[in-house]
C-alpha atoms as one frame of an Amber mdcrd trajectory, in Angstrom:
protein
  67.381  92.384 -61.780  64.232  90.541 -62.437  66.105  87.215 -62.798  67.941
  87.724 -59.440  64.713  88.323 -57.594  63.158  85.214 -59.028  66.181  83.099
 -58.009  66.105  84.326 -54.398  62.442  83.504 -54.084  63.046  79.974 -55.312
  65.877  79.464 -52.759  63.705  80.744 -49.925  60.885  78.402 -50.852  63.249
  75.439 -50.983  64.657  76.250 -47.532  61.171  76.546 -46.101  60.250  73.191
 -47.594  63.351  71.462 -46.185  62.837  72.963 -42.733  59.220  71.884 -42.600
  60.134  68.428 -43.834  62.902  68.129 -41.215  60.565  69.181 -38.429  57.830
  66.826 -39.574  60.247  63.863 -39.743  61.531  64.270 -36.064  60.579  61.267
 -33.938  61.526  59.222 -30.795  61.204  55.512 -30.104  61.932  53.182 -27.118
  64.270  50.202 -27.241  64.133  47.320 -26.692  60.709  47.177 -28.216  59.385
  44.428 -25.973  56.767  43.307 -25.328  58.579  40.891 -22.929  61.673  41.957
 -20.988  63.567  40.691 -17.953  63.416  42.340 -14.572  66.000  45.130 -14.403
  66.019  45.817 -18.199  67.195  49.272 -19.321  64.823  51.190 -21.676  66.483
  53.801 -23.932  65.014  56.787 -25.816  66.163  56.851 -29.503  65.654  60.187
 -31.322  65.511  60.980 -35.085  65.483  64.431 -36.774  66.481  66.347 -33.660
  69.813  67.864 -32.796  71.433  69.839 -30.005  70.808  69.448 -26.281  67.980
  66.998 -25.527  65.665  66.956 -22.523  63.679  63.863 -21.523  60.482  63.183
 -19.644  59.343  59.581 -19.130  55.875  58.548 -18.118  57.433  57.443 -14.806
  58.536  61.036 -14.128  62.238  60.303 -14.709  64.267  62.783 -16.820  67.220
  60.648 -17.920  67.972  59.192 -21.394  67.377  55.672 -19.978  65.301  54.080
 -17.233  65.289  50.645 -15.549  62.028  48.725 -15.408  61.123  46.131 -12.755
  57.353  46.131 -13.140  55.052  45.334 -16.031  53.171  48.297 -17.593  53.102
  50.784 -20.481  55.903  53.329 -20.884  56.223  56.574 -22.947  58.995  59.156
 -23.320  58.929  62.814 -24.555  62.091  64.372 -26.002  62.687  68.059 -26.685
  65.455  69.127 -29.099  66.330  71.389 -32.061  65.551  70.917 -35.739  68.078
  71.563 -38.531  67.504  75.339 -38.585  67.312  75.919 -34.778  63.644  75.213
 -34.508  62.689  73.765 -31.070  60.491  70.714 -31.265  59.084  68.221 -28.668
  58.181  64.761 -29.886  56.618  61.818 -28.002  57.023  58.087 -28.447  54.152
  55.721 -28.673  52.823  54.233 -25.402  54.616  50.884 -25.402  53.341  47.976
 -23.195  55.911  45.730 -21.478  55.566  42.452 -19.606  58.429  42.249 -17.099
  59.545  38.727 -16.155  60.431  38.979 -12.464  62.832  36.714 -10.562  60.920
  34.309  -8.332  61.054  34.729  -4.544  59.419  31.451  -3.557  57.612  31.009
  -0.267  55.908  27.947   1.109  52.567  28.212   2.845  51.910  25.376   5.309
  48.190  24.620   5.456  48.318  23.227   8.975  51.013  22.354  11.517  54.633
  21.492  10.876  54.529  18.937  13.741  52.292  16.006  12.863  50.874  12.999
  14.616  51.782   9.529  13.293  50.025   8.908   9.939  49.028  12.564   9.386
  50.013  14.805   6.452  49.937  18.524   5.662  49.525  20.459   2.384  52.396
  22.693   1.240  51.545  25.440  -1.282  53.862  27.712  -3.297  53.037  31.372
  -2.650  53.370  34.237  -5.165  52.675  32.062  -8.211  52.961  33.494 -11.756
  51.860  31.871 -15.025  55.398  31.652 -16.393  56.849  29.884 -13.322  57.541
  26.165 -13.108  57.785  24.226  -9.838  59.795  21.327  -8.529  59.496  19.825
  -5.036  62.142  17.679  -3.365  59.619  14.816  -3.114  59.233  14.772  -6.930
  56.048  16.804  -7.330  55.921  19.439 -10.131  52.652  21.023  -9.083  52.354
  24.360  -7.271  51.533  22.298  -4.154  52.411  18.972  -2.544  51.617  16.915
   0.578  54.130  16.123   3.322  53.688  12.949   5.355  57.277  12.191   6.403
  59.774  13.983   8.578  62.353  16.036   6.754  63.170  19.281   4.970  60.965
  19.947   1.937  62.584  22.081  -0.801  60.605  24.044  -3.421  62.487  25.206
  -6.519  60.743  27.889  -8.620  62.213  28.731 -12.046  61.427  30.389 -15.403
  63.052  31.008 -18.814  60.256  33.162 -20.284  61.490  35.927 -22.543  65.009
  34.542 -22.305  65.098  35.342 -18.576  66.648  32.391 -16.759  65.753  32.645
 -13.074  65.683  30.026 -10.302  65.270  30.198  -6.503  64.411  27.854  -3.631
  62.486  27.834  -0.356  62.463  25.221   2.424  60.265  24.102   5.304  60.885
  21.492   8.010  58.178  18.943   8.744  58.288  16.621  11.756  56.082  13.528
  11.802  56.358  11.892  15.219  56.757   8.153  15.618  54.311   6.171  17.703
  57.004   5.485  20.321  58.245   9.061  20.546  59.227  10.257  24.035  59.412
  14.048  24.505  62.708  15.477  25.694  63.032  16.789  29.245  65.637  19.552
  29.196  67.491  20.280  32.433  67.923  24.028  32.965  69.782  23.358  36.224
  71.495  20.447  37.930  69.239  17.455  38.591  70.837  17.214  42.038  70.461
  20.174  44.383  70.980  21.013  48.024  67.945  20.658  50.270  65.869  22.752
  49.979  66.366  23.672  46.342  64.701  23.831  42.952  65.300  21.709  39.863
  64.339  23.615  36.689  63.148  21.640  33.640  61.708  22.608  30.261  60.059
  20.918  27.284  60.654  21.536  23.583  58.285  24.041  21.907  55.745  23.130
  19.245  53.168  21.213  21.266  49.639  22.312  21.992  49.736  21.427  25.712
  52.119  20.241  28.437  51.575  18.276  31.613  54.272  17.554  34.202  53.885
  15.057  37.025  56.413  14.066  39.638  56.421  11.499  42.417  58.777  11.064
  45.366  57.743   7.617  46.600  55.181   9.014  49.026  51.572   9.998  48.553
  52.696  13.544  47.783  53.953  14.830  44.475  53.162  17.663  42.126  52.014
  18.710  38.663  52.199  21.639  36.255  50.829  22.560  32.822  53.528  25.046
  31.791  56.211  24.450  29.183  58.805  24.923  31.953  58.610  23.803  35.563
  60.515  24.358  38.827  60.341  21.424  41.229  60.984  22.107  44.898  63.241
  19.466  46.430  62.835  20.037  50.160  63.664  16.580  51.486  60.178  16.304
  52.948  60.177  12.537  52.479  62.107  12.372  55.755  63.692   9.431  57.529
  65.756   7.003  55.487  63.702   7.578  52.311  65.844   8.822  49.449  65.153
  12.463  48.619  64.350  11.770  44.979  61.504  12.579  42.611  60.731  10.906
  39.308  59.409  13.435  36.780  57.243  12.600  33.764  56.254  14.938  30.928
  53.176  14.390  28.736  52.714  16.579  25.653  49.726  16.824  23.329  50.000
  17.559  19.621  47.231  19.277  17.656  44.678  17.927  20.105  44.797  14.491
  18.461  47.792  12.588  19.887  49.925  12.664  23.037  53.321  11.361  24.130
  54.892  10.717  27.537  58.558  10.973  28.400  60.704   8.487  30.232  61.125
   9.208  33.923  63.711  11.825  34.889  65.054  11.428  38.420  65.787  14.561
  40.433  67.420  14.521  43.852  68.000  16.765  46.831  70.985  16.255  49.111
  70.458  16.725  52.812  73.023  18.463  54.962  75.560  16.156  56.545  76.470
  16.803  60.172  79.255  15.578  62.417  78.160  13.126  65.079  76.993  14.895
  68.211  79.606  13.047  70.276  82.332  14.589  68.098  81.101  18.190  68.252
  82.471  20.443  70.958  85.289  18.081  71.931  88.498  19.998  72.563  90.844
  17.288  73.763  91.140  15.151  70.637  94.382  13.348  69.996  96.059  14.062
  66.648  95.509  10.384  65.733  91.792  10.361  66.552  88.979  10.241  63.994
  85.617  11.944  63.612  82.545  10.670  61.811  79.632  12.304  59.972  76.137
  11.189  59.057  75.404   9.090  55.986  74.262  10.154  52.510  72.260   7.368
  50.919  73.740   6.312  47.569  71.753   6.688  44.361  73.411   5.758  41.046
  76.758   6.766  42.541  78.593   6.226  45.837  79.092   9.477  47.725  82.342
  10.784  49.134  82.604  13.124  52.108  84.513  16.402  52.168  85.649  17.585
  55.622  86.531  21.288  55.750  88.806  22.692  58.467  89.311  26.298  59.558
  91.553  27.325  62.446  89.548  29.632  64.700  92.508  31.981  65.074  92.699
  32.469  61.287  89.140  32.754  59.925  88.739  32.513  56.164  91.699  30.151
  55.651  90.289  26.677  55.025  91.474  23.331  53.717  89.675  20.089  53.011
  90.073  16.356  53.227  87.954  14.044  51.029  87.158  10.629  52.461  85.579
   7.650  50.715  83.812   6.814  53.985  82.047   8.739  56.737  85.256   8.779
  58.756  87.977  11.413  58.824  91.261  10.422  60.502  93.139  13.500  61.701
  96.471  11.933  60.755  95.366  11.968  57.084  94.510  15.673  57.010  96.930
  18.000  55.243  97.997  20.542  56.500  98.152  18.637  59.792  96.031  19.693
  62.748  98.145  21.296  65.484  98.190  20.638  69.203  96.523  23.327  71.345
  94.643  24.686  68.312  90.916  24.969  67.809  89.145  24.321  64.518  85.784
  24.888  62.880  84.796  21.716  61.045  81.963  21.052  58.643  81.160  18.292
  56.125  79.448  17.990  52.773  78.806  15.072  50.399  80.575  14.864  47.033
  78.727  13.193  44.135  80.455  12.628  40.790  83.084  15.188  41.740  80.576
  17.898  42.729  80.302  19.038  46.324  76.890  19.784  47.848  75.417  21.282
  50.992  77.783  21.878  53.885  76.285  21.003  57.227  76.492  23.090  60.375
  79.890  24.020  61.780  81.300  22.212  64.806  84.285  23.258  66.900  86.965
  20.847  68.031  90.382  21.101  69.662  93.576  19.056  69.652  95.371  18.415
  72.970  98.435  16.461  74.134  97.053  13.341  75.778  98.727  10.357  77.381
  97.772   6.698  76.887  94.530   5.533  78.508  93.174   9.108  78.631  89.413
   9.098  78.895  88.279  12.563  79.990  89.658  16.000  80.282  89.753  15.852
  84.035  91.941  12.757  84.222  95.305  12.218  82.486  98.355  10.070  83.023
 101.886  11.391  83.200 104.808   9.718  81.568 105.934   8.283  84.912 102.569
   6.662  85.475 101.249   9.102  88.046  97.975  10.834  87.311  96.729  14.385
  87.512  93.097  15.238  88.045  91.720  18.643  87.011  88.038  19.426  87.401
  86.024  22.614  86.751  82.660  23.309  88.394  80.007  24.585  88.126  79.858
  24.478  84.332  77.932  26.370  83.026  78.281  29.092  85.632  76.610  32.468
  86.073  79.208  33.712  88.586  82.672  32.140  88.720  84.313  28.749  88.130
  86.261  26.515  90.546  89.296  24.692  89.179  90.179  21.763  91.458  93.627
  20.196  90.991  94.686  16.862  92.492  98.085  15.200  92.370  99.821  18.279
  91.005 103.624  18.333  91.045 105.173  20.021  94.009 107.616  22.806  93.273
 106.500  22.851  89.610 104.654  25.979  88.467 101.511  25.588  86.412  99.508
  27.867  84.150  95.844  28.357  83.357  94.948  30.188  80.126  91.435  31.430
  79.314  90.824  32.122  75.594  87.834  32.743  73.365  86.953  30.589  70.389
  89.096  32.696  68.045  92.161  31.764  70.125  92.511  35.229  71.679  93.830
  35.084  75.259  91.351  36.623  77.729  93.139  35.774  80.986  96.222  33.855
  82.172  97.311  33.026  85.725  99.750  30.763  87.561  99.364  28.119  90.227
 101.921  26.142  92.300 102.008  22.622  93.558 100.529  23.660  96.870  97.271
  24.966  95.391  94.297  22.631  95.056  91.419  25.020  94.220  91.537  28.123
  92.040  88.627  30.449  91.376  88.402  32.395  88.102  86.026  33.835  85.515
  83.972  36.189  87.657  84.381  39.070  85.194  83.990  37.041  82.007  81.266
  38.109  79.591  78.600  35.588  78.635  79.893  33.066  76.108  81.968  29.971
  75.468  85.643  29.884  76.546  88.515  27.436  76.266  90.455  26.635  79.460
  94.004  25.306  79.025  95.701  23.773  82.076  99.464  23.193  81.900 101.980
  21.815  84.408 105.194  20.166  83.371 104.450  17.714  80.567 100.748  17.805
  81.301  98.582  19.991  79.080  94.894  19.704  78.465  91.969  21.774  77.287
  88.301  21.964  78.157  85.535  24.460  77.546  83.290  26.376  79.925  80.094
  28.341  79.395  79.470  31.648  81.149  75.761  32.507  81.418  73.617  35.216
  82.978
């Protein structure tokens, strides 16, 4: 009995010794040990002498078995677990310092302007420098800075292999050193040729410290502006036979120490082209006649002329004829102009395939005329006899008198009154025995077309009813 008690005491003491030894030998360490690691390295907690379910607490506040480090600093981890005989124990690692080698993100600082006057230079400096970085510039320099004195793209390569971390990255900057003979660009934001009056919009490239525009139109007038962009009014104010052109010059200043002037840019306004006054309002044209418009003075290109036709009875339906001269021959127009029809006609110049600026609309008419016809009131029949038809007064505020001479006996005739759209307002007959016919007393104020027909004779004139 005495021996059994002694044995149990010895066993208990041994167990207590082993338990205490196990608890005292529990530890935790961090790997890798450092002190230099690459950006993005994983740190792990390694335990010894602990069993069971572990809990972790890093000095960063994270509670996972591992953490990822991207910044230099000192790191510690605490681990809680069980000892061999279910004792709970918390152990801490040492505070381990780490230097984290970060991947370079190079930037170039320009100590001045990227646009330089002839002979100037500017200093380029690598930003975000670290002691373990090396530098290489595209111009051969290996310093953290270099000087740029030529136009081009400068490339900075920043790299490192410290701690076995192989990183490399680049940054670029564009430098422009202007030549002595540089001429700044004049950018057209609209056509350089516009209808009168109209605006020509121009702009200069950015990057200059000041801008000055000047334009001249061959007279004492002109204009100027100090904005990067400019709108030039082309109003044809030169007048007369002077070309409606302006020559524009741009002067830019760079860094307050040099300036450059552009070549001249010519802008132009096109004046409206009108039909000759003797062709407007004529309603007894022959289908083989021609009409003529005013001239557009040539500049760099010879203008063409586009004649537009619209039958008054069908507004909105138009067709055109392009002539290389100021003349338009009716026989060349397609679709053909029809007898006893009225047309609105207008003209515009065509330069390099682009049409500009229709002039005012004129009205004309096509009538069946005999040889040697000179006026509406006098026409020759096929047999050589003549018929004379006159209307007076014209304009009239009351009624009109139609006087007929040499009309055919026993042959009925017709008089048709129509408006400019071709709509018939009135129509009445006459016989060979009538010489004077009165009409139009109840017409409203306006312009009307009078068509007189008898046998093979047909002609058209216009009258104006006034107050």
